[in-house]
N, C-alpha and C positions, 0 to 999 in steps of 0.2 A: 538278903534278897530285897528287903524293904528299901535300903539305900540305893540299890541298883534301879529299882522301879521309880524312885523319886528323881534320880538323875536322868532316867529315860524320859520321864514326863517333862522335866525341865528342858531337856534338849528338844523334845517334840514341840513344846510351847515356843521355844526360841525359833525353831524352823518355821512354825506357823506365822510368827510375827515377821520373820524375814520375807516369807512369801507374800504376806499382806503388804509390807512396805514396798516390795518389788512391784506388786500389782499397782499400787498407788503411784509409784515413780513412773511406771510405764504409761499410765493414764496422763500424768502431768507432762511427760515427754511428748506424747501424741498431741496434746493441746498446744504445747509450745511449737511443735513442728507445723501445725496448722497456721499459727500466727506467723511464723517465719515464711511459710509458703505464700502467704497473702500480703506480705509487706510491700512488695513491688506494686501490686494492684492497688493497695491502699494509698500509696504515695502518688501514683499517677492517675487515680480515678477522679471522677467528677468533671469539673470544667477544664481539666488539663493541668499540666505542671509547666509553669513559665520557666524558661531557661535563658539566662542572659548571655549574650555572645558579644565579644569584642573582636572586631575584624582585625586579623593579623596584618592586613595590607594597609588599611587607612585608619585603624583604631576607632572606627565608628561603633558605638554601643547600641545594641538593639535586643529585643526580646522575642523568642519564638516559643511555641508550644513544644514541649519535649515529645518527640516521637522517635523511638529507637529504630524504626524502619527507615527513617531518613538517613542517608549516608553523606549528604552534602546539602548546603544551602547557599543561596546567592546573597551577598551583602547588598542591602537596599541602597547604600550610598555609592560604593565604587564598582558594584556589579561583579566583583571577583567571586569565584566559587570557593567556599570554605568547606573543607572536609570535616565531617563530624565523627568523633570517636567516642562512643558511649561506653567503652570498656573501663574508663576511669584511670587508665594507665597514663601517667604524665610524662613518661619516658619518650623523648624525641628521637631515640635511636632508630625507630622503625620508619622514619620518614622515607618515602620512596622518591621524593622530588618530583612527583607528578601532579602537584597542585597547580591550578591555573595561576600562572605568574610566579611560580616558585622555582627556584634553582636548586632546591634540596636543602634541608636543614643541616645536612652534613657539611655544606659549604659555608655555613655561618661561622665567622671567627668570634669566639666567645670573649676574646680580649678587646674587641672593638667596642668603644663606648658610643652610644647613639647620641 
C-alpha cells in the first residue's frame, strides 16, 4: 500500500505542477495577446505614420500620413486619383479598371517593355 500511496502522491504532485504551468502559460498568452492587439495602434500612434507613394501615372514620389480610412488620394503633380489599398495584398488581379485614367490592369501586356 505504501508504494501505491507514493505513486499517487507523485502523480498528484505532477498534476499540480502541470496546472501551475498551465496557469503561467495562460497568463503569458494573455500578455502576448494584449501586445498583439495593440501593435497597430503602437505603429500608427503619435505624429502619424508617413507612407511613401509613387504615382502610377507620372511616377511622382510623395509622402502622405497613413490613414486607413482614406480610400484614394490625388497626386499633387498630375492630379490623377490614386486608389489606396491598405490590405497589403500586392495581387493586381482584383483591378476593376475604374481608376481615373486607367483602362484596367488586366489590359496591360506584361511582355511589353517600357
